[in-house]
C-alpha positions in Angstrom: 0.0 0.1 0.1 1.0 3.7 -0.3 0.7 5.2 3.1 0.9 8.7 4.3 2.3 9.6 7.6 2.0 13.2 8.9 4.6 14.1 11.5 6.5 11.1 10.2 9.9 12.4 11.3 8.9 12.7 14.7 9.2 10.4 17.5 6.0 8.4 17.2 6.2 8.7 13.5 9.5 7.5 12.8 9.0 4.4 14.8 5.7 3.9 12.8 7.5 4.2 9.7 10.2 1.9 10.4 7.5 -0.8 10.8 5.5 0.2 7.7 8.8 0.0 5.6 9.8 -3.3 7.0 6.3 -4.6 6.0 7.1 -3.6 2.5 4.8 -0.6 1.9 5.5 2.8 0.1 5.5 5.5 2.6 5.1 9.3 2.2 6.5 11.2 5.2 5.1 14.8 5.6 6.7 17.0 8.2 7.4 20.5 8.8 10.2 19.7 11.3 9.0 21.8 14.1 9.7 18.9 16.5 10.5 16.3 14.0 14.3 15.8 12.8 15.7 14.2 9.8 18.0 12.0 11.9 14.9 9.9 13.0 14.3 8.9 9.2 17.9 9.2 7.8 18.1 5.5 7.0 15.2 5.6 4.5 16.1 8.7 2.5 17.7 6.9 -0.3 15.1 4.1 -0.4 13.0 4.1 -3.6 9.9 3.2 -1.7 10.2 6.1 0.8 9.3 9.8 0.0 9.9 12.8 2.2 7.8 16.1 1.9 8.5 19.1 3.8 5.2 20.4 4.4 2.9 22.1 6.8 -0.5 20.4 7.1 -2.3 23.7 7.9 -1.8 24.1 4.0 -3.6 21.7 1.9 -1.8 19.2 -0.2 -2.7 16.9 -2.8 -1.4 13.4 -2.8 -2.4 9.9 -3.9 -2.6 7.4 -1.0 -4.5 4.3 0.4 -4.0 5.1 4.2 -3.2 8.2 6.2 -1.8 8.1 9.6 -2.4 11.7 11.1 0.2 12.1 13.8 1.3 15.8 13.0 1.2 17.9 16.2 3.7 18.6 18.9 2.7 16.4 21.9 4.7 17.8 24.8 3.5 20.9 26.9 6.8 22.6 26.1 6.2 22.6 22.6 2.7 22.9 22.3 2.5 25.8 24.6 5.4 27.6 23.0 2.9 28.6 20.2 -0.5 27.7 21.2 -2.3 29.4 18.2 -0.4 27.1 15.8 -1.1 24.1 18.0 -4.8 24.5 17.6 -4.5 25.4 14.0 -2.5 22.1 13.3 -5.3 20.1 15.3 -8.3 22.0 13.6 -7.3 22.8 10.2 -4.5 20.5 9.7 -6.9 17.6 10.7 -9.5 19.2 8.2 -7.0 19.1 5.3 -6.1 15.4 5.9 -9.5 14.5 6.2 -10.6 16.5 3.1 -7.7 14.6 1.4 -9.0 11.2 2.7 -12.4 12.1 1.5 -11.0 12.9 -2.1 -8.8 9.9 -2.5 -11.0 7.3 -0.4 -8.1 6.8 1.8 -8.7 5.3 5.4 -7.8 8.0 7.9 -6.1 7.2 11.3 -6.2 10.1 14.0 -3.5 10.0 16.7 -5.7 11.5 19.6 -4.6 11.7 23.1 -5.6 10.7 26.6 -5.5 14.6 27.0 -9.1 14.7 25.9 -9.9 13.4 29.3 -8.4 16.6 31.0 -7.7 16.0 34.8 -10.1 13.1 35.1 -12.6 12.5 37.8 -13.1 9.0 36.6 -10.3 6.5 37.3 -9.1 4.5 35.4 -10.3 6.4 32.0 -12.6 4.4 29.8 -13.4 5.3 26.3 -16.8 6.4 27.3 -15.8 9.2 29.9 -16.2 12.6 28.5 -13.6 14.3 30.3 -12.9 17.2 32.6 -11.1 19.8 30.4 -10.4 23.4 31.2 -11.5 25.0 27.6 -9.7 28.2 28.5 -6.5 26.9 30.4 -2.8 26.9 29.3 -3.1 23.1 28.0 -6.4 23.8 26.0 -4.7 24.4 22.8 -3.7 21.0 22.8 -6.6 19.0 24.9 -9.3 21.0 23.0 -7.5 20.8 19.8 -7.5 17.1 20.1 -11.2 17.0 21.0 -12.1 19.0 18.0 -9.9 16.6 15.8 -12.0 13.7 17.0 -15.3 15.7 16.3 -14.1 16.4 12.6 -13.1 12.9 12.3 -16.6 11.6 13.2 -18.5 14.2 11.4 -16.5 13.5 8.3 -17.2 9.7 8.8 -20.9 10.4 9.3 -21.4 13.0 6.5 -19.1 11.9 3.8 -18.5 8.3 4.6 -14.7 8.7 5.4 -13.3 5.4 6.7 -11.8 6.5 10.2 -9.9 5.0 13.0 -9.4 7.1 16.2 -6.9 6.2 18.9 -6.3 7.9 22.3 -2.5 7.8 23.2 -1.6 7.6 26.8 2.0 8.5 27.9 4.5 6.9 25.5 8.2 7.0 25.7 11.2 5.4 24.0 14.3 6.1 21.7 14.2 9.4 19.9 12.2 11.5 22.4 13.5 14.9 22.3 16.2 15.9 24.9 14.1 19.1 25.4 10.8 17.5 25.3 9.8 18.7 28.9 8.0 15.3 29.4 8.7 13.3 32.4 10.7 10.5 31.3 13.0 12.4 29.0 13.2 15.2 31.8 14.4 12.7 34.2 16.7 10.8 32.1 18.5 14.0 30.7 18.8 15.4 34.2 20.4 12.4 35.7 22.8 11.9 32.7 23.8 15.4 33.1 24.4 15.1 36.9 21.6 17.6 37.6 19.0 17.2 40.3 15.7 15.4 39.1 13.0 18.0 39.2 9.4 16.8 40.4 6.5 19.2 39.8 4.1 18.9 42.8 4.7 16.3 45.6 5.3 13.4 43.2 2.0 11.4 44.1 0.6 12.2 40.7 0.3 9.2 38.6 1.1 8.3 35.0 1.0 5.2 32.9 4.0 4.7 30.6 3.9 2.6 27.3 7.1 1.8 25.3 7.0 2.9 21.7 7.1 -0.4 20.0 3.9 -1.6 21.8 2.1 1.5 20.7 3.2 1.2 17.1 1.8 -2.3 17.2 -1.5 -1.1 18.5 -1.8 1.6 15.7 -1.1 -0.8 13.0 -3.7 -3.4 14.4 -6.3 -0.8 14.7 -5.8 0.6 11.2 -6.1 -2.9 9.6 -9.1 -3.7 11.8 -12.9 -3.3 11.3 -13.2 -1.1 14.4 -13.4 2.6 14.3 -12.6 3.4 17.9 -12.1 5.8 19.7 -9.7 3.5 21.4 -7.4 3.9 24.2 -3.7 2.5 23.7 -1.5 2.8 26.6 0.2 0.7 29.4 -2.3 0.1 32.4 0.7 -0.1 34.8 0.4 3.0 37.1 3.4 4.6 38.7 3.7 7.8 40.7 6.0 10.4 39.4 8.2 10.0 42.4 8.4 6.1 41.9 9.6 6.8 38.2 12.0 9.4 39.4 13.5 6.9 41.9 13.7 4.1 39.3 15.5 6.6 36.8 17.8 7.9 39.5 18.9 4.2 40.4 19.4 3.3 36.9 21.7 6.3 36.0 22.9 8.2 38.8 22.0 6.8 42.4 23.5 9.8 44.1 21.5 12.2 42.1 19.2 14.7 44.2 15.6 14.8 43.5 14.0 18.4 44.1 10.3 19.4 44.2 8.6 22.6 42.4 5.1 23.8 42.2 2.6 21.9 39.8 1.8 23.8 36.6 -1.9 24.5 36.0 -4.3 21.8 35.0 -1.6 19.1 35.4 -3.8 15.8 35.6 -3.5 14.2 39.1 -4.1 10.5 37.9 -3.8 8.9 34.3 -4.4 5.1 33.7 -6.0 3.9 30.6 -8.6 1.2 30.6 -7.7 -1.0 27.7 -10.4 -3.4 27.7 -11.6 -2.3 24.3 -7.9 -2.6 22.8 -7.8 -6.3 24.4 -11.1 -7.3 23.4 -11.3 -5.8 19.9 -7.6 -6.1 18.7 -6.0 -8.7 21.0 -3.6 -6.0 21.8 -2.0 -5.4 25.2 1.7 -4.0 26.1 4.5 -6.5 26.4 7.5 -4.3 27.3 8.0 -4.0 31.1 9.0 -0.5 32.2 12.3 -1.4 33.4 13.2 -2.9 29.9 11.9 0.1 28.1 13.6 2.5 30.4 17.0 0.6 29.8 16.6 1.0 25.9 15.5 4.6 26.2 18.5 5.4 28.7 21.0 4.0 26.3 19.5 6.1 23.1 19.9 9.2 25.3 23.1 8.4 26.6 24.5 7.9 23.0 23.0 11.1 21.7 24.3 13.3 24.8 27.7 11.9 24.7 27.8 12.0 21.1 26.9 15.8 21.3 29.9 16.5 23.4 32.4 15.2 21.0 
């Protein structure tokens, strides 16, 4: 098949492209390189079945493809809050452009939505039926509400125009190729520990997150895209850890002598996050297989190689 991946040079997109290329598909990667990097897709640049287009999805584009994986959007608070208007434009106008393309060429459309649609949840763990608790005027709303609108658009295009859609809600994902300045908790702790800096916890560290290794997530993507289910579907690891537990784990793996310091919690930071993955298990036979310790080992090795490489 000929498959378009928007945001394909990013952390998730590049891992997805690795899998699609290995399966023998023709892949078109679309990226404006706001948070993506050519380094992530370097090995495919000379491959005749791979095409890279530098393009911003807030502008329309005409392509012929069979499937569209729509991943383009900065996903860490540092990046999506840097230019919040651009973030919501990417989620709304960008998603409309990609749905319009899917409608024209009759491609199957896959939306990478997010657990952020649940906001700071008052239901635990979160099922797909839960409608969320989002501050629509807060500092995170450019992303949270942007993704909620992207889901709305997807279902409206499906109902009104018969577009074949798949919607996934991604919970915290980590792994090699995360940006060093990502601002997300796993990359923050790893970079701080490798640089002998204190590990910074926001709040008292009792807030929880669930961490899914990137290869597990990509497997879920491909299974949903090629199933008959529409979604929305939670994909994430139901293992729940406090931020303090995660900090101590990474501290012990890299630098047991590192200090842990506490700073105030940012506005609207969710207290609890844990996916209910009953749907994914039932519909796709999917559940995560990579334990946190193993995933962290692989991620730490990747960060160490990059940080030491940049010193040379």
